[in-house]
C-alpha positions, -999 to 999 in steps of 0.1 A, spaced: 141 -125 -79 107 -126 -96 90 -93 -101 58 -90 -81 28 -68 -89 17 -44 -61 -14 -25 -53 -6 8 -35 -28 20 -7 -24 56 5 -42 86 18 -53 104 -14 -59 137 4 -25 140 20 0 116 5 -3 115 -32 33 126 -38 44 96 -17 25 73 -41 43 90 -69 77 84 -52 69 47 -49 58 44 -85 91 60 -95 110 34 -74 91 6 -92 109 18 -124 144 12 -110 162 -14 -130 167 -37 -100 131 -32 -88 114 -64 -75 79 -50 -80 58 -32 -105 26 -12 -101 -4 -25 -119 -31 -4 -103 -35 19 -73 -62 37 -54 -90 57 -71 -103 88 -55 -140 84 -56 -167 79 -30 -167 46 -13 -196 27 -27 -203 -10 -34 -190 -4 -70 -158 12 -56 -153 -18 -33 -159 -42 -62 -134 -24 -84 -108 -23 -56 -113 -59 -47 -108 -68 -84 -76 -48 -86 -62 -62 -53 -71 -98 -63 -50 -94 -95 -18 -83 -76 7 -102 -55 7 -78 -25 -5 -45 -12 19 -18 -1 3 6 24 20 40 26 14 55 61 14 93 66 3 116 94 -34 112 86 -37 76 74 -57 66 104 -85 89 91 -84 77 55 -115 55 50 -103 42 16 -70 29 31 -89 12 59 -112 -5 33 -83 -15 11 -64 -31 40 -96 -50 49 -101 -62 13 -64 -73 10 -69 -94 42 -102 -108 29 -85 -117 -4 -56 -134 15 -31 -109 0 0 -100 20 4 -64 28 29 -43 47 30 -7 61 57 18 50 65 50 69 59 76 43 74 106 62 107 99 79 106 128 104 69 127 112 46 105 133 30 82 107 -3 65 117 -15 30 109 -48 27 90 -78 20 112 -81 -16 100 -44 -25 105 -38 -52 130 -22 -43 163 7 -65 153 13 -47 120 45 -27 121 52 5 102 85 -2 84 111 24 76 110 33 39 144 26 24 152 9 -9 168 -21 9 139 -24 33 114 -22 5 131 -49 -15 134 -71 16 97 -67 25 86 -75 -11 108 -105 -12 94 -118 21 57 -113 11 40 -145 2 
């Protein structure tokens, strides 16, 4: 399986440790993905949007980590919108197994939040085109 580059979208204020966990998984010897860039915590401006668009356009897919407050994270909503505008596949991961995780505001009604297991993650990445 070819290794894909991934952009990670997450709620910087509440879920940074989840991003760290995903970055650690990318280092597994059998990992089908690598992390090239991820979100930057700075105010959402046109320059921010340009930088995020550039990062997303250079990756194969976007992994959106969903937590309890993701629906309130403006940066995640913008990143999902940019991924769609760039024609990049994305999927939503349930960041907290025993909590109610929320989709970002700009997620489609049909977007599912997938259980975060190593096998699921590998399968979702393999299926992203």
